[in-house]
N, C-alpha and C positions, 0 to 999 in steps of 0.2 A: 397513288402512292403504292407501293406493296410492300407490305411488312415483312421483311425476315426476321426467322428467330434461329439463331446461330449460337452454339454454348462452347466457348473455348474455357473450359474450367479453370484451366492454369496455362498460359504461354508465358514461358519463364524467360527473359533476355539477361544475360550473365556477361559483365564487363568488368576485365580484369587488367590493371596496368601490368606493364612488363617490368617495371621498375618505378621508385618514387621519382624519378625525372622524367618520366614517360609522358609525352602530348596525349590528349584524349584520343588522336587520330590513330593512336599505337596500342588503344585497349583491343582485347580480344573478346571475343563473341560467340555465344552459344546461345540454342533454345531447346525447350525440352517441353513436353506436356504431362501434365499431371493432376491435382486434385486444389481446387482454390480455398483458402483457409481464411475466413473473414475475421478480424481483429475487433476485441472488443474491450471496454474497460480503459480506453485511451483518454486523451484530452481531445475534446470539440472543439472544433475552431468554428463550425458554421455548420447551419442546417438550413432547408426549406429554399431561399430566392438567393443564393450566395450565387455571383457571378464573375467580377474581376478582380476582387479582393486580393490583397496579398498578405501573409500574417508572417512577420518578419522575426528575425533572432529566436527561433526555437532551439531549446538545449538538445543535443542528441544524447547526451549521457555517456560518453565516450570520445576519443579522439580519433576521426575518420581521415584518411588521405586520399585527394580527389586532385588530380593532375600536379601532384609532386608538393601540396600544399597540406597540412594538417588542420583541420576544422573541428571545432566543436561545437558550432551552431549552424543549423540552415534557415532558410525563408521558402516558404510553400506559395505558390501562385495558385487560384482556383483554376487556370486554363491548362492543369495536368502536369505543371512541371515543378521542381524545386531547384532552388539557388544556394550553393554554398557561401555561408556566410551570415553577416548580419542584417542584408537587405535586397530585396530583389525587386523590378521593374517589370509589371505585367505586360504578356505580350501573346498575340495569338501563332507568332512564328519566334517560339524562345529560341532554337539553334542558329537561323538562318538572319534574323535581322539586327541591323549592325547596331541598333541603338536598345536590345535587349539586355537583358544581365549576362555577365561572364561566368563560366563554370556552372553550367544548368544541366540538369538530369529530366530529360522531358519523355512521360510515357505516351501521353496524348496530348502533344503539344498543338492546340488551335482553340477557337474560341467554344468554349463550353460550359454549362451553367446547372446548378443542383436542379434537380426535380422539387416538386413539393415534399417528397419523402426522404429526399438526399440529404446526406451529412459527408463531412469532412473531418476526419481524425487523424492524430497522430499517437504513436504508442513507442515508447522505449521499453525493451525488453532483454531478458536474458542475463548471464552472469559474465563476466571477462573470462578469457578472450573470448567470446561468442555471444557479445551483445547486439542487438537489431535496433534499427530503427525505421519505422514503418509509417508511411503516410497512405491513408487509406481515403478512396473517393469512391462513396456508396452511392449508388442510384443518381447517375449524372446524365446529361444528354449535351448534344450540340445544339448550340446557339442558335437557332433559327425556326420560325414557325412550322416551317414543313417537317421539321424534326423534333417536334414536340413530343412524340411518343417513343423516342429512345430511350434506354436504360441500362446504362453501363455502368459498371463497378470495376474498379483496378485498385492497383497499390505500386507504390515504390517502396522498396527496403535497402536501406545501406546496411551491409552488414560487417561487424568489426573484424573478424577473421578473414585476412586477405585483402581488406579493403574492397568487397564485391559490392558493385550496384545491380539489383535484379528488379526487372517489372514483372509483376504478376498481373494477369489480366483473369476476370471472372465471368460469368455470365454475361451476353451481350444481346439486347432485343433493340433492334434497330430498322428505322424506315428509310428505305431507300430514297436518294433525292439526287437530281442532276444539278444542285447548286452548292455541292460539299466543298470546304475548303480540304486542301491536303492535312495529313496530319503528319506532325515531325515526330519522331521516335529516336531518343538516340542521347547523345554527350555533346556538350561544347565547352570548349576550354577558354582560352583567357581572351579569345575572340572568335568572329563568327568564320575565321579562317580554320579555325583547329576544331574540327567535329569528328563523330564518329557516329553517322546517320544509317538507318536502314530506309530503304526505298518506299516511297509512298505512292499514290495516284491522286490524280485530279478526276477520275472519272464517275464520281458519284457513288462509289459503293459505298456499303455501309461499314462504319469504321474496323470492326473487326476485320473486315476482308481486305480493308488498306493496311493493317499492318504489315511489316517490313518482312521481304522473305529474302533479300539478297544485301549485301555491302554494297552502298552507294550513296552518294550526297542527293538530299531531295535537289 
């Protein structure tokens, strides 16, 4: 195995609905590079060996409109995604799997687990009308023996102003593997037929190289 150490201090994905009645396939998309800012002082959901857990009905602290519906709570899945509303079903393919939860936001949607130094945290911050709900996966890795030395940190942000969904990626250390699952990055609406994915690959690249560059379905 060859260890690759690449640093995306910030890779920001911004998806905004054109209207309150838009399907997620009609959301727009932009990406930028910047500086990753770690959150602290939030509510810790888990540490160390978290794997496939789901943490349901977490309060946003404000009302967030997603796919034409107002939400005041979300559910967080360890496998790199959140689902709007009071409950979620864990999945390694949260956008495409017909049996997964609907109204999903996936930053690294695949089988991942916490490292021994890992942490899963959420934080509500700011004041109206600029409040933000952030979920942070700190020191996580792909769930496979060959990738035990992975170390990835990333966030999903829901921003009150404009109902913006933002994916923020911190530094990555990854081990190249030929058995990688594809990573699903994007949005899912009321079913797996309504989606806004970024393209991913199954070529065994480190996860940061599998992050999307074009608008297409997985």
